[in-house]
MIMAR-43955 format. One record per residue: residue in three letters; y, z, x of N, C-alpha, C, O, CB in turn. Coordinates in steps of 0.02 Angstrom, whole numbers, plus 50000, padded with zeros to 5 digits. Atoms other than C-alpha are relative to their C-alpha. Glycine has a CB too. Layout:
<recs>
ALAYZXYZXYZXYZXYZX;...
</recs>
This chain:
<recs>
MET500725004050017493375025550605499965000649925500125005749894499255003750038;LEU500065000050076493055020650428499285000749988498874997050015500284993449965;VAL500704998450013491445027950359499844999349937500165002649896499825006250018;GLU500185000850071490585022250205499525005749979499025007650008499664993149988;LEU500394993150021489985037250106499574997549941499684992549907500565006949975;ASN500485000750055488615038149985499765006849975500005012149996499414995850021;ASP500234993250022487595051349887499615002350056499465008250049499575000249934;LYS500454997249945486545053850050500405003950056500215009250081499584993850034;ASN499594997549950487965056950174500685004549982501005007950022500184994150036;PHE499294997050017489495063550074500145006350021500645007650055500125000349931;LYS499884993349984489285081550091499985001350070500435004950093499555004049969;GLU499964999549922488825080850280500464998250032500695001550078499594997250031;GLU499315002549965490235070050325500635003949984501035004950030500154992649980;THR499504997050017491495079150227500035008450016500545011850010500044998249933;GLY500004993449994490935096550269500315004250059500395010350055499415001449995;LYS499734997149942491695099550444500714996150018500764990050020499444999450059;GLY499335002949967493545096850505500354997249936500224998749878499864993550064;LEU499505002550048494905086850417499784992349982499794988250028500795000650033;LYS500275006350016494255071050327500394997249938500475001049891499245000649986;LEU499605003650040495275058850223499474996049959499104992449992500534995750041;VAL500435004050027494225051150086500324994949949500684997149904499505003949971;ASP499825004550044494625035349997499554997849948499004995249960500204995250032;PHE500565001350059493875032949824500384993249971500934993149944499915007549932;TYR499735006050024494055013949784499444996049959498864997649952500284995950059;THR500525005050024493304999249694500124992850026500684991450048500004999949922;THR499805006449964493174981249754500414994649960500674989549982499374996650023;TRP499465003950047494104974649599500575001949986500884999649938499824999149942;CYS499284996650001495624984249620500464997050047500334997950107499985007650015;LYS499615003049952497054974549696500375005650052500485004250111500504995649961;PHE499634994949966497964991249753499525002250061499705002650119500215006449949;CYS500574998549952496264996149837499964995050056499924997350112499315000149963;ILE500115005249957496104980249930500564999750040500474998350100499864993949968;ASN499414999749956497874981349992500075006550042500385006850095500624999249958;GLN499924994449958497684998550045499454999950055499555003950101499975006349959;GLU500525001449951496114993550151500344999850069500255004350110499624993149983;ASN499695001049943497134987050289500415005950034500445006850095500384994849987;ILE499654994949971498175001450308499555006650024499715010550068500525001949948;LEU500414995449988496735013050306499664998050078499565002350121499515000549937;LYS500325002449940495935002350452500495001450054500245002950108499804992449996;GLU499524998749948497585005050555499915006350017499825007950076500684998749984;LEU499964993749983497535022550537499285002850026499285007850063500285003549940;SER500694999349971495635023650577499944998350079499645001450122499514995149959;ASP500015003549923495925012950738500405004450041500345004050102500344992150006;ASN499594995549958497195026550790499735006950008500065011350037500695000549972;GLY500304994449990495975040450780499875004849939499575010249944500375002850047;PHE500164996250051495935046450608499454998549961499364992649944500485000549964;TRP500665001250036494255049150512500184998949934500595002449905499485005850004;ILE499805002050067494325041050351499324997849964498994993149986500574993950002;GLY500595001950035492875040250226500234995549943500804995449920499595006149976;LYS499895004650065492705027650083499335000549959498765000549982500174991550020;VAL500534999650044491695029049931500154995349938500604996049896499905007349981;ASP499935006150053491415013049819499805003449930499255005749916499454992950019;CYS500214995750063491475020649651499684996249948499454999049898500595003449966;ASP500495003550041490645006749567499285001150022498855000149979500144992650000;LYS500634998949984489095010849662499905006750000499315008449989499824997150059;PHE500234993249994489245029649679500565004049948500995008149967500005002850085;SER499574997050052490135034749519499915007549992500355011349973499874996849934;ASP500164992750000489275051149528500395004450040500575010050023499355001050019;ILE499494996049950490315056549676500704999749974501065004749977500034996950077;ALA499355001150033491845049849593500065005449942500505009649944500074992349972;ASN499984995850047491475059249439500085007250012500505010649983499524998949971;SER499984993349976491095075449523500585001850036500685007950043499475001350040;ASN499384997849969492735075149615500534998449962501094998349988500104997450064;GLY499334999550042493845072549463500374992650006500964992149990500535006750032;ILE499665005049980494205054549513500134994849929499674992749895499604996850062;THR499955003650065494945044649368500404992750006500384988349962500405005049949;GLY499615006249983496055030649448499874998050074499605001950114500805001149988;PHE500155002549936495985019649601500684997450028501114995549988499444994449997;PRO500324995749948496465021249744500075007049989500635008549969500264998750064;SER499854993449999496265039849741499765002150071499344998950104499675003849940;PHE500204997349946496175051049889499825008150002500115012149966500494998250043;ILE500154992249999495485068149926500065001250082499774997350120499145002349964;LEU500074998349947495825076050085499695006950015499995012150001500524999050022;PHE500394993849992494465089050138500125003450059500195000350112499314998949997;LYS500004996049936494625102550257499475005650010499575011349987500675003350005;ASN500604996549988492945110150311499615001649931499405007049910500175006650040;GLY500435000150072492085104450140500465002149949500225001849893499335005149998;LYS499584997750057493575111050035500554995049991500784991950039500315007350012;ILE499435004850024494915100249942500535003350029500605009350016500114998949920;ALA499314997149975496565103150039500504995749959501044998449947500144999350089;ALA499495002850024497455089549951499614994049958499064991649973500534998050056;GLN500255005550049497195076349806500574996149981501084999049962499645002749934;PHE499455003750021498265061349771499724992949984499194990750005500575000150055;SER500365007450025498005044149696500674994149994501244996149981499565001249908;GLY499575005349997498975027049702500014997050065499784999850115500655001949980;PHE499935002749937499355014849830500495004850047500915008550022500284992749992;HIS499574996449959500165022749985500164997350068499714996550109499735006050007;THR499905003149928501055015450140499745004550052499505010150042500754998550016;LYS500244995949946500655020750311500335005150008500025010450004499954997350057;PRO499674993350006502025032750327499965004849948500095010749958500594999150002;GLN500184994550046501625040750170499395003450014499385009650011499964997849933;LEU500714997649979499805043450218500095004350060499775009550064499504994050018;LEU500044995949952500335049650381500365006749987500165012150008500234996750054;ASN499714993650011501565061450316499615005549958499745011449966500614998749969;LYS500464996350036500295068850198499515003250058499485009250066499614995249944;LEU500444997049944499065071050344500305004750045500035009950063499754994950042;MET499684993849949500255079950458500205005449967500455009850002500624998350040;ASN499904993250029500525093150336499305004250015499345010350008500184999549916;TYR500594996849995498685098050374499785000250064499295003850073499554997449962;ILE500295000249937498435094550560500365005450043500195006350102500074992850031;
</recs>
């Protein structure tokens, strides 16, 4: 499931379990291309949150996001991994499998 995150639901949604969060912008070509891969992963049972950094720059800033797309993998509310740039489906699955 792809979940749109904002300043009202971010902490609650990322607070429990393993959650991958995509920090993106609508004008970034890499972000646009990444969207299809994230949809595939979410359709296969992975929880993926998305933060529109143009609308919610405070969330991006508080998490140290400086480029797009960027990802943070939260485990029970704590950062387990952080990486940036476009990733293929196998690359993302490999990163996720290290924490499952």
